[in-house]
C-alpha positions in Angstrom: 116.0 152.8 55.3 117.5 149.5 54.3 118.9 147.6 57.3 121.5 145.0 56.9 121.5 141.7 58.6 124.6 142.5 60.6 123.3 146.0 61.8 120.6 144.0 63.7 123.4 143.1 66.3 124.0 145.6 68.7 126.2 146.5 71.7 125.3 148.8 74.6 127.2 152.0 75.2 128.2 153.4 78.8 125.0 155.5 78.7 122.8 152.5 77.7 122.1 153.5 74.2 122.4 150.8 71.4 124.8 151.1 68.8 125.2 148.8 65.6 128.3 146.7 65.8 129.2 147.5 62.3 129.5 151.2 63.2 132.3 150.3 65.7 134.4 148.8 62.8 137.7 151.0 62.1 137.4 152.6 58.8 133.6 152.4 58.6 132.5 154.6 55.7 136.0 155.3 54.6 136.9 156.5 51.1 139.4 153.4 50.8 136.7 150.9 51.2 135.4 150.9 47.5 138.9 150.6 45.9 139.8 148.0 48.4 136.9 146.0 47.3 138.0 146.3 43.7 141.4 145.1 44.4 140.0 142.2 46.5 137.6 141.1 43.8 140.5 141.4 41.2 142.9 139.3 43.2 140.3 136.8 43.9 139.7 136.5 40.0 143.5 136.5 39.1 144.5 134.0 41.7 141.7 131.7 40.6 143.4 131.7 37.1 146.7 130.5 38.5 147.6 127.1 40.2 146.2 126.5 43.7 148.0 123.2 44.4 151.3 121.5 43.8 149.8 118.2 43.6 147.5 117.6 40.6 145.5 114.8 42.4 143.9 117.0 44.8 140.3 118.4 44.4 140.1 117.7 40.7 143.5 119.0 39.7 144.1 122.6 40.9 147.8 122.5 39.7 147.5 124.1 36.1 148.0 127.9 35.4 145.4 129.5 33.3 143.3 126.4 33.1 140.8 126.8 36.1 138.8 123.9 37.1 135.3 123.8 38.7 136.4 125.0 42.0 138.3 128.0 40.5 135.5 128.8 38.3 133.2 129.2 41.1 135.6 131.3 43.0 135.8 133.5 39.8 132.0 133.7 39.6 132.2 134.9 43.3 134.7 137.7 42.3 132.8 138.8 39.2 129.4 139.0 41.0 131.3 141.0 43.8 132.8 143.4 41.1 129.3 143.8 39.6 127.8 145.0 43.0 130.8 147.2 43.6 130.3 149.0 40.3 126.8 149.4 41.2 127.7 150.8 44.6 130.0 153.5 43.1 130.9 153.5 39.6 129.3 153.1 36.0 126.5 151.0 37.2 125.4 153.3 40.0 121.9 153.7 38.5 121.4 149.9 39.2 122.7 150.5 42.8 119.8 152.8 43.4 117.6 149.7 43.6 120.1 147.4 45.3 121.5 147.1 48.9 125.0 146.8 47.4 126.9 147.1 50.6 125.2 144.1 52.2 125.6 142.0 49.2 129.5 142.8 49.1 129.7 142.0 52.9 127.9 138.4 52.4 130.1 137.8 49.4 133.3 138.6 51.2 132.4 136.3 54.2 131.5 133.5 51.7 134.8 134.0 49.6 136.8 133.8 52.8 135.1 130.7 54.1 135.5 129.2 50.5 139.2 129.9 50.4 139.8 128.8 54.0 138.2 125.4 53.4 139.9 124.9 50.0 143.4 125.7 51.6 142.7 123.5 54.6 141.6 120.6 52.2 144.8 120.9 50.0 147.0 120.9 53.3 145.1 118.0 54.6 145.2 115.8 51.5 148.9 116.6 50.6 150.2 116.6 54.1 151.6 120.1 54.1 150.3 123.6 53.8 153.4 124.4 51.7 151.7 122.6 48.8 149.4 125.5 48.4 150.7 127.4 45.3 150.9 131.2 45.3 147.4 131.4 43.3 145.6 130.1 46.4 147.2 132.6 48.6 146.5 135.4 46.2 142.9 134.4 46.0 142.8 134.1 49.8 144.2 137.6 50.2 141.8 138.9 47.7 138.8 137.4 49.7 140.1 139.1 52.9 140.2 142.5 51.2 136.7 141.9 49.7 135.3 141.1 53.3 137.1 144.0 54.8 135.6 146.4 52.0 132.2 144.9 52.7 132.3 145.7 56.4 133.6 149.2 55.8 130.9 150.1 53.0 128.1 151.8 54.4 124.5 150.8 53.2 122.7 153.7 51.6 119.1 154.5 50.9 117.8 152.5 47.9 114.4 152.3 46.2 112.3 149.1 46.7 112.9 146.6 43.7 109.3 145.9 43.9 108.5 149.2 42.1 111.1 148.8 39.4 109.8 149.1 36.0 111.6 147.1 33.4 110.7 146.0 29.8 109.2 142.7 29.1 112.0 141.3 27.0 114.5 142.0 29.8 112.2 140.1 32.1 112.0 137.2 29.8 115.7 137.0 29.2 116.3 137.2 32.9 114.0 134.0 33.5 115.8 132.3 30.6 119.2 132.9 32.0 118.1 132.0 35.5 116.7 128.6 34.1 119.9 128.0 32.3 121.9 128.5 35.4 119.8 126.1 37.3 120.1 123.5 34.7 123.9 123.8 34.4 124.2 124.2 38.2 122.3 120.9 38.9 124.2 119.1 36.2 127.5 120.2 37.6 126.5 119.4 41.3 125.6 115.8 40.3 128.7 115.4 38.4 130.9 116.3 41.4 132.2 113.1 43.0 134.6 114.4 45.7 132.7 115.1 48.9 134.7 118.3 49.7 134.3 119.8 46.2 130.5 119.2 46.5 130.7 121.0 49.9 132.4 123.9 48.4 130.0 124.0 45.6 127.1 124.3 48.0 128.9 126.9 50.0 129.3 128.8 46.6 125.6 128.5 45.8 124.5 129.5 49.3 126.7 132.5 49.4 125.5 133.7 46.0 121.9 133.1 46.9 122.1 134.9 50.2 123.9 137.8 48.7 121.3 138.3 45.8 118.5 138.0 48.2 120.0 140.5 50.6 120.6 142.9 47.9 116.9 142.7 46.8 117.4 140.8 43.5 115.1 138.0 44.5 112.5 140.5 45.4 112.4 141.7 41.8 112.8 138.2 40.3 109.8 137.0 42.3 107.9 140.0 40.8 108.8 139.2 37.2 108.1 135.5 37.9 104.5 136.4 38.9 104.1 138.7 35.7 105.5 136.1 33.3 104.1 132.8 35.0 103.6 131.0 31.6 107.3 131.7 30.5 108.5 130.6 34.0 106.4 127.5 34.1 107.7 126.5 30.4 111.2 127.4 31.4 111.1 125.1 34.5 109.5 122.3 32.6 112.2 122.7 29.9 115.1 122.5 32.5 113.6 119.4 34.1 113.1 117.7 30.8 116.6 118.5 29.3 118.3 117.5 32.6 118.9 113.8 31.6 120.6 115.0 28.3 123.3 116.8 30.3 124.3 113.7 32.3 125.9 111.7 29.5 124.0 108.6 30.2 125.1 108.3 33.6 123.0 105.8 35.5 124.3 106.8 38.9 123.4 110.4 38.7 120.0 109.6 37.1 119.3 107.2 40.1 119.8 110.1 42.5 117.7 112.3 40.3 114.8 109.8 40.2 115.0 109.4 44.1 114.9 113.2 44.4 111.7 113.2 42.3 110.0 110.4 44.3 111.0 112.3 47.5 109.8 115.6 46.1 106.4 114.3 44.8 105.7 112.7 48.1 106.6 115.8 50.0 104.3 117.8 47.9 101.4 115.5 49.1 102.6 116.1 52.6 102.6 119.8 52.0 98.8 119.7 51.7 98.4 118.2 55.1 101.2 120.3 57.0 101.8 123.2 54.8 98.3 124.2 54.0 96.0 122.6 56.7 98.6 122.9 59.5 98.2 119.2 60.6 101.3 117.6 62.1 101.6 114.2 60.3 104.6 111.9 61.4 103.4 108.6 59.7 103.0 110.0 56.2 105.6 107.6 54.8 102.9 104.8 55.4 100.7 106.3 52.4 103.9 106.2 50.0 104.2 102.4 51.2 100.6 101.7 50.7 101.0 102.8 47.0 104.2 100.8 46.7 102.7 97.7 48.0 99.7 97.9 45.6 102.0 98.3 42.7 104.0 95.4 43.8 101.2 92.8 44.6 99.6 93.8 41.2 102.8 93.4 39.2 104.0 90.5 37.3 106.5 89.6 40.1 106.7 85.8 40.7 106.4 86.7 44.4 103.2 88.7 44.0 100.3 87.1 45.7 97.3 88.6 43.8 96.6 87.0 40.4 94.9 90.3 39.0 97.3 91.9 36.6 95.7 95.2 35.4 97.3 97.9 33.2 99.7 100.0 34.9 97.3 103.1 34.6 94.7 101.0 36.6 97.5 100.3 39.2 98.3 103.9 39.8 94.7 104.8 40.3 94.0 101.6 42.7 97.2 102.5 44.8 96.3 106.1 45.1 92.8 105.2 46.0 93.9 102.7 48.6 96.2 105.3 50.1 93.4 107.6 50.2 91.1 105.0 51.9 93.7 104.5 54.6 94.0 108.2 55.0 90.1 108.3 55.5 90.2 105.3 57.9 93.1 106.8 60.1 91.7 110.3 59.6 88.1 109.9 60.8 88.7 108.9 64.5 91.9 110.9 65.0 91.3 114.3 63.3 89.1 115.2 66.3 92.4 115.7 68.1 95.1 118.2 67.3 98.7 119.4 68.0 100.8 117.1 69.9 98.1 114.3 70.1 97.6 114.3 66.4 101.2 113.9 65.9 101.6 110.9 68.3 98.4 109.2 66.7 100.0 109.6 63.2 103.4 108.4 64.4 101.6 105.3 65.8 99.8 104.8 62.4 103.1 104.8 60.6 104.5 102.0 62.9 101.3 100.1 62.7 101.6 100.1 59.0 105.0 98.7 58.9 104.4 96.0 61.3 101.3 95.1 59.5 103.1 94.7 56.2 105.6 92.5 58.2 103.0 90.3 59.5 100.9 89.6 56.3 103.1 86.5 55.6 100.7 83.7 55.8 101.6 82.8 59.3 100.7 85.8 61.4 98.0 86.8 58.9 96.8 86.5 55.4 99.6 85.9 52.7 99.6 89.2 50.9 103.1 90.8 51.2 105.4 88.0 52.0 106.2 89.5 55.4 109.5 90.9 56.3 110.9 89.5 53.0 108.7 91.7 51.0 108.1 91.4 47.3 111.3 91.3 45.3 112.0 90.8 41.5 109.2 93.4 40.4 109.5 93.5 36.6 110.1 96.7 34.7 107.2 98.8 33.4 106.2 98.4 29.9 104.0 100.7 27.9 103.2 98.9 24.6 106.6 98.3 23.1 108.4 100.7 25.3 110.4 99.0 28.1 111.4 101.3 30.8 114.3 98.9 31.6 116.1 99.2 28.3 118.3 102.1 27.4 117.0 104.3 24.5 119.0 106.6 22.3 117.6 110.2 21.5 119.6 112.7 19.4 122.7 110.6 19.9 122.3 110.5 23.7 121.8 107.2 25.4 119.2 107.4 28.1 119.3 104.5 30.4 116.8 102.9 32.7 116.7 105.5 35.4 116.2 108.3 32.8 113.2 106.5 31.6 111.7 106.5 35.1 112.7 110.1 35.4 110.4 111.1 32.6 107.5 109.1 34.1 108.1 110.6 37.6 108.2 114.1 35.9 104.8 113.6 34.6 103.5 112.5 38.1 105.1 115.4 39.7 103.6 117.7 37.3 100.2 116.3 38.1 100.8 116.6 41.8 102.0 120.3 41.4 99.1 121.1 39.4 96.6 119.6 41.9 98.5 121.3 44.7 98.4 124.8 42.9 94.6 124.5 42.1 93.7 123.4 45.6 95.8 126.2 47.1 94.1 128.9 44.9 90.7 127.6 45.6 88.1 128.0 48.3 89.3 124.8 49.8 92.7 126.0 50.1 91.7 129.2 51.8 89.8 127.2 54.2 92.8 125.1 55.0 94.8 128.2 55.6 92.1 129.6 57.8 92.1 126.2 59.9 95.9 126.4 60.1 95.8 129.9 61.4 93.0 129.5 64.0 90.8 126.4 64.0 88.2 128.0 66.3 87.9 131.2 64.5 87.5 129.3 61.2 84.7 127.2 62.6 83.0 130.1 64.1 83.0 131.7 60.5 81.3 128.7 59.1 84.3 126.6 57.8 83.7 122.9 57.8 86.8 122.1 59.8 86.5 118.5 60.1 85.5 117.8 56.6 88.4 119.9 55.4 90.8 118.2 57.4 89.7 114.9 56.4 89.8 115.9 52.8 93.5 117.2 53.2 94.5 113.9 54.9 92.8 111.8 52.0 94.1 114.1 49.3 97.6 114.0 50.6 97.5 110.4 50.8 96.1 109.9 47.3 99.1 111.8 45.8 101.7 109.9 47.8 99.9 106.6 46.7 100.6 107.8 43.0 104.3 108.3 43.7 104.4 104.9 45.6 103.3 102.9 42.6 106.1 104.0 40.4 108.6 103.6 43.4 107.8 99.9 43.5 108.9 99.3 40.0 111.8 101.7 40.2 113.2 100.1 43.3 112.4 96.6 41.9 111.5 95.4 45.4 109.3 96.4 48.2 109.8 95.6 52.0 108.6 97.0 55.4 112.0 98.4 56.5 111.8 101.0 53.6 109.0 102.9 55.5 110.5 103.6 58.8 109.8 106.8 60.9 112.9 108.5 59.9 111.6 108.8 56.4 108.6 110.5 57.6 110.8 112.8 59.6 112.9 113.8 56.6 109.8 114.4 54.6 108.4 116.7 57.2 111.9 118.4 57.4 111.9 119.0 53.7 108.9 121.0 54.0 110.0 123.0 56.9 113.5 123.5 55.3 112.1 124.6 51.9 109.0 126.7 52.9 105.6 125.4 54.2 102.8 125.9 51.7 104.9 126.5 48.6 105.8 124.3 45.6 109.3 125.8 44.9 110.2 125.6 48.6 109.4 122.0 48.9 111.1 121.0 45.8 114.3 122.9 47.0 114.0 121.2 50.5 113.4 117.8 49.1 116.4 118.1 46.7 118.9 119.3 49.4 117.8 116.4 52.0 118.0 113.8 49.3 121.1 114.9 47.5 123.3 115.7 50.4 123.3 112.2 51.9 124.1 110.7 48.3 127.0 113.2 47.8 128.5 113.2 51.4 128.6 109.3 51.9 131.9 109.8 53.8 129.9 111.5 56.4 127.2 109.0 56.8 127.8 108.4 60.4 127.4 112.2 61.2 124.2 112.6 58.9 121.7 112.9 61.7 124.0 115.4 63.5 124.5 117.7 60.5 120.8 117.3 59.9 120.0 118.5 63.3 122.3 121.4 63.2 120.9 122.6 59.9 117.4 122.5 61.3 118.3 124.3 64.5 120.2 127.0 62.4 117.0 127.4 60.1 114.7 127.7 63.0 117.0 130.4 64.3 117.7 132.5 61.3 115.0 131.7 58.7 112.0 129.9 60.3 109.8 130.5 57.5 112.0 128.4 55.1 114.5 129.0 52.3 111.5 129.9 49.8 108.6 131.1 51.8 105.3 132.6 51.0 105.0 136.4 51.8 102.4 135.3 54.4 104.7 133.1 56.2 107.4 135.6 56.3 105.0 138.1 58.1 104.1 135.4 60.6 107.6 134.8 61.6 109.0 138.2 61.7 107.9 141.1 63.9 108.7 143.8 61.5 105.2 144.2 60.1 104.8 147.9 61.0 108.2 148.6 59.7 107.6 146.8 56.3 104.3 148.8 56.0 106.1 152.1 57.0 108.7 151.3 54.2 106.2 150.6 51.6 104.3 153.9 52.4 107.6 155.8 52.0 108.3 154.3 48.7 104.7 155.1 47.6 105.2 158.9 48.5 108.5 158.8 46.7 106.6 157.6 43.6 103.9 160.3 44.0 106.7 162.9 44.2 108.4 161.8 41.2 105.3 161.8 39.2 104.3 165.3 40.5 
């Protein structure tokens, strides 16, 4: 039997028995719940087609009837998805509803829609100075969201089959992957194009509501299954989305600058994911390895401030920078990896600070003249591969791709290499050894695992990948200085892994994107960035400690429903046998 999230919260009766709170809601299971939900979804859609604001300068102009802007289109999308789940719950799509927890999905969509409309109406009233400036369309959509929420609270989740055992045709699975990739492409393009912080926050609320509703319904369980069955198609689709992204930005250097920063951050986090996500080693000074690669790229560049006369080709620079970072990993790892836990975290934190101060002291006065001290190495020239200058715009298919788009494609190749290395290591004997060390170091050592050797290899391998990204970062940023590699950057890298999902590629990419994109789009809240950051992590640890996109192993580690899950799978197997008989 499926159990919704809200059903897990109980109150005690007078006799001490526990009763789900949802069962206490008046009208629970009423026949009016379904038509009320249809009416709510309809009003949400119809209201979004009408004007929401009297003032056309608010939130991208919400003042035109029958001409919805981005915010209204996302509200329409919420209504349409809710309508789809309602029709699957009781209607012509009931066959689909046999595989999904439709009631829980409608409940989450109703909560998200109410929050969406409350924030929108409050923003209109605040920016125009009076709530009277909210036009009837906004109130119609708000009433629709309330009805949708009431319907979701009154609907009763019924027994449904596990989507893991759904049999679908190959063409439907491939079409689903293509549609999913297209939605990701256009969603990312729209998110980067949103300039207003409130509009961007509302889009995040929409995306989060939709994602949690689909996950609760069981859609993502099926998507994960077809992704495993059609891995080549998924990988090709993901690469196509990443490759086509610059062509959706209309030559915007601002948006592509953010995209390249996200790629650098994600590539570095993937390297750290080997150390933390697979081997379970808490490294709080990992940003130093990125800085080591960047400094190698800077001192071997053609900058007038570079202190080394050797100017090799960039391919050689990448290998030298990555190898130097790996060497630092070996140097710091050899004496310190014999400790673990909090002690290892303190030692790596100290290493990160030592690196930063060392780079600041190599100025010719306190030490050898290698890095120009706290002034760093500025005026790093653009990369050139033959006649291709990364600093010059290029036109492809009538679309101008600027400087940051050029670096984006280079970073995309490096990120693909890092992902390939990570996946290969994760699926190898070495990866299984890392996981064994992470779970129980003493047991792994007793079973013959070379604990120290694998830990040292994880440190050096993660540092090598960070050094690769660092060499490109030096040319992308045009300068390198010690203050770019502070402890807070290491903390954000670690948070990206925890937020996205330790030990997974997709999770780290999602976590890195969120943590790098939010500060850029919410600059008006820069003073509260760390406060928001802390609250998000606290909520994640409370409600989803395994991360947004976690491996099945991590889910079982953090949740105490293993026996219930096994029983559920056994029941589904028995149902399948009965159907076959």
